[in-house]
N, C-alpha and C positions, 0 to 999 in steps of 0.2 A: 587459598588466595587466588584471585583471578589474575592471571599473568597479563602483562602488557601485550599489545598487538604483536610487537616484534618477536616476543618469546613464542607465541603460538605459531609463527611462521617458520621458526628455526627447525632444521631437519637434522636428525642424528640417526642414520639408518644402519650404521655399522654395529653388528651384534656383539663385537668384541670390545666395544667401548672406545674405539679410536675416534678422535675428533674428525668431523666432516671436512671435506676439502674447502668448504666455505670458511672454516675457522682459519685456515692458513692464508686464504686469499684476502680476508677482510681485515686489513691492517688498521683501518680507521676505528674498528671496534663496533660491536653490536650489543647494545645494552639489553635487548630482549634475550639474546643468547645467555648473557650473564644471569639474568633473572631466572631463566629456565634451569641453569646449572644449580642455582640456589634452591629452586623448587625441588630438583632431584635430590639434593642433599637433605632437604626437609623430609622428603618421602622415605629416604633411607633411615632417618631418625625415627620414623614411625614403623619401621620394620618391613617396608615394602621394597622388594628387590626389583629394580628396573635398570634399563640400559644406562650405562655411565654417560653423563653429560659433562663435558668440559668446556671451559671458556678461556679466552685469553686475558692478559692483564688489561689490554685496551678495552675489552668488553666490560670488564668489571669497573674500570675507571669511568667509563661513560654511564654505566648503570648507577654508580654512586652519585654522579652529578645529576642524573635525570630522575632517578627513583629512590632517593635517599631514604625516605620513610618506609617504603615497601622493602627496601634492602634490609633495614634494621629489623623489620617485622619478621622476615625470613630467618635471620640470625637468632632472634628471640625465640622463635618457634623451635629451632634446633636445640638451643640450650635448655629449653623447658620440656623437651620431649622425653618420652619414656626410655629411649635409647640414645641419649645425647652422644655417647661415645661413637656410635656408628655414624651419627650425623657429622661429628667433628672430623672423623676420618674421610667422610664424603666431601666435606669442605676442602680438605687437603688434596684429595684426588681430583676434585673439579677445578683446582687452580685458585679457588676463592681465598684461601689463607695467604698464599703468596702475594696475591694482588691487593687484598684488602687489609689483612692483618699480618704483615711480615714479622711483627714482634712476636706473634704466636708461632708462626711457621719456623722461626729461628730456634725454637725449643725442640723441634723434631730431631731426634738422635743426639741431643745435647746431654751429656752426663752430669748428674748432680753430685756424684762422689760417694753416695751412701754405701754402695758396694763397689765403688770405683767404676761403675758403668751404668748406674740407674738412669733411665731415659726420662728427662723432665717432661717431655710430651706425654708419655704413658702415665706418669704421675698426675699431670694436669687433667687428663681425661678422667682418671679415677676420682679426682677431687670433684670435678663437675658432676659425675654420676652420684657420688655420695652426698653432695650438697642438697639441702632442702630445696624444693622447687619454688624459690622466690627469685625473681628476676635479678635483683641486685646481687644476691649471693651467687647465682650461677655465673653472671658476668665476672664478678670478682674471682670466682674459682678459676675461670678460664685465664684471667690475666694476672693472678697474684704472683706468679713466679717469672714474669717476663724480664725482670731486672737481673735474674741470675746469669743470663747470657753475657751481660756487660760487667759482671762483678766477680766472676770466678777467679780465684787465686789458689795456688798450691804451695803449701809451706814446705820447708826443707825436709820435713819428715814424711811428706807425701799426703798430708791431710788437705782436703779440698774445702775451701771457704767461699762464702758469698756475702761478705760483709757489706751491709748497707743496701742489700738488693731490694728491700721493701721501699726504701726512699727513692732509689733509682727507678723502680717499677712505677711508682706514682708519677714521677716526672715523665717517664716514657708514655704513660697513659695520657697525660696532658698533651704531649706532642702528637700522639696518635689521634686524639680528638680534634686537634687543629687541622691535621691532614685530612681526616675523614670525620666530619662533625656529625656523627650518628646520634650523639646525646644532646645536641643543642636544643631540641624541643622538649627535653625532659631533664631539667636542671637538677631536680631532686635525685634522680637516678644517677646522673653523672657524679654528683657530690658523694653519694653513698658508695658507688663503685670505687672511686678514688680513695675514700676514707678506708675502705676495707682492704684495698691493696696496701696502703701505707701501714696499717695496723694489724695485718694478718698474723704476725708473730707474737703479738702482745700476750694473748691468753696462754700460749704455750710456754711463756717464760715464768709462769706462776709456779711457786712451790709453797709448801706448808709453813715456811719461815716468814712469809709475808705478814706484817702486822695488820691490824684492822685499819689503821690509817692508810697503809699502802693499798689495801683492797678498796677503801673509799676513793682514793685518788684514781685508781684504775677505772672504777665505775664512773666517776665524774668525767674523766677524760674521754671515755667511750661514749658517754651521753646516750642519745637516742639510738645509736648504732650498737649498743652493748649486746643485745641478743644476736644480731647478725654477726658480730665479731666472734661470739662463742660458737655459733653454728658453722661458720667458715673454718674455725680452728678444729672443730670435730671432723669436718670433711677432709681437712688437710692431713689427717693421719692415715697413711697408706702403707705402712709397714706390713710385711708379710709375717712378722713375728707376733703370734697371738698375745703373748704376755706384754710385749712392748705396746701393742695397740690398746689392750685393756688398761695398762698403766696410764697412757696418754688420755684416754677417755675419762678415767677416774679423776685425773688431775683437773680437767676442764669442768667436770661435774662438781668437784669440790670448790673450785673458784666460783662457780655460779651459785652454789649454796651459801658461801660466805658473803657474796655480794647481797644476796637476799636477806641474810640475817642482819648485816650492818645497816641496810636500808630500813629494815623493820625497826631496829633499835633507834636509828636516827629520827624516824617518824614519831616515835614515842617520846624520846628525850632530845629536845633541841640542843644544838651545840652551845648556844649563848643563853644567859638567864633572861627571863621576861623583864621588861622595863629597861633593857640596856640602852635603847634609843633615847628614852627620856633622860637617863643618867648622862649620856654623852652631850645632849643639848644643854643640860643644866651646868655641867662642868666647864663647857667651852663657850657658853652663851651663844648657842647656835639656834636659829629658827628651824621649824620643821622644813625639810627640803630633801631633794634627791641625794644630796651629799651624805645625809645620815644613813640612808639605805645602802649607799655605796660602801661606807665605812663598815657597816654591819656585815655586808656580803664578804668583804675582804677578811674580816675577822673570822667569819665562818669557814672560809676557804683555808685559812691558816690552821684552824682547829682540825678540819678534815684531813689536811696534809700532815698532821702530827707536829706542826711547828709551834702550836700553842695548846695548852690544856683547855679542855672544854668544861662547861658548867661551873665555872668559878663565879663568885659574886660580881656585881657590876663594878665595884670599886677596883677589883683586879684589872679589868679591861680599861677603865678610865685612867688608872695609873700608867698602864702600858702605853696608852695613847699620848700621855704627857711626855713620855720618854721617846717614843718612836712613832709619833703621829703621822709624820710625812710618809712613812712606809705604807700607811693605810689610807692615804688620801686626805689627811687632815692638815690643812695649810694654816699657818699662823701669821 
């Protein structure tokens, strides 16, 4: 990236990495210095050892206001780099995390309780490293556990819990984006990252007792983000116990295979009989309309959720609508 003019003029001559006197003097903030610090972190993520560049909170705040798009580009480059862990450590050392992403900085040294001392920051960096290099997954990997800091509880027997941390994390992401609107120009990315934070635990909750209906419901609720949810769940396995890791990966692979099978079956065998739309129109004297499609969709969703049996004859569903039509959008 070509740095802004201010960044080229910044001077960091101390070989031991101490901030220059100019850093202490410039209380107003130097956006160029902040961009230089981000550039240094990006170089570290590419494996290049260079003199440490630090910037103040005021520097980063001015850079965010003036160079918002370039700032996000530097963060993207770090997350997508071959050594994202080194880049994230450099962001911490440069002051960027504290100034720009305090939700992430709060995880440094914060224990998640797995061994009564596991550092959520170290876990997060490993998840980022293990995640497939797709931007939405790398950002979600960085932010997926930010809600843990606000939700940690300890039960009387000493067990540590983070109830609701995915939901809290999603709300924190919303607040973060309002404070630092890095994703405003990429609404699709913002939605994907938020969805992945909110649902990052879903795949790990799977076990072999799930019915096909439960698998269908999971796949339907994940929608177009299904593959990303599975990828993030795989990356989220950071245990040092080999058998536990193998078991977790097998669990996700089994879920993915079951989703594939039920989707193949559903593609071959539709949940409702052919001609059901004509039967509904005839039974209730309805003309062809969007209402018929809406009723069929709600019936299909009920079948997928296991609330209704599939592939019954049309008379079965017509009789059901006579009894419970309003639940499926049929008004009389």
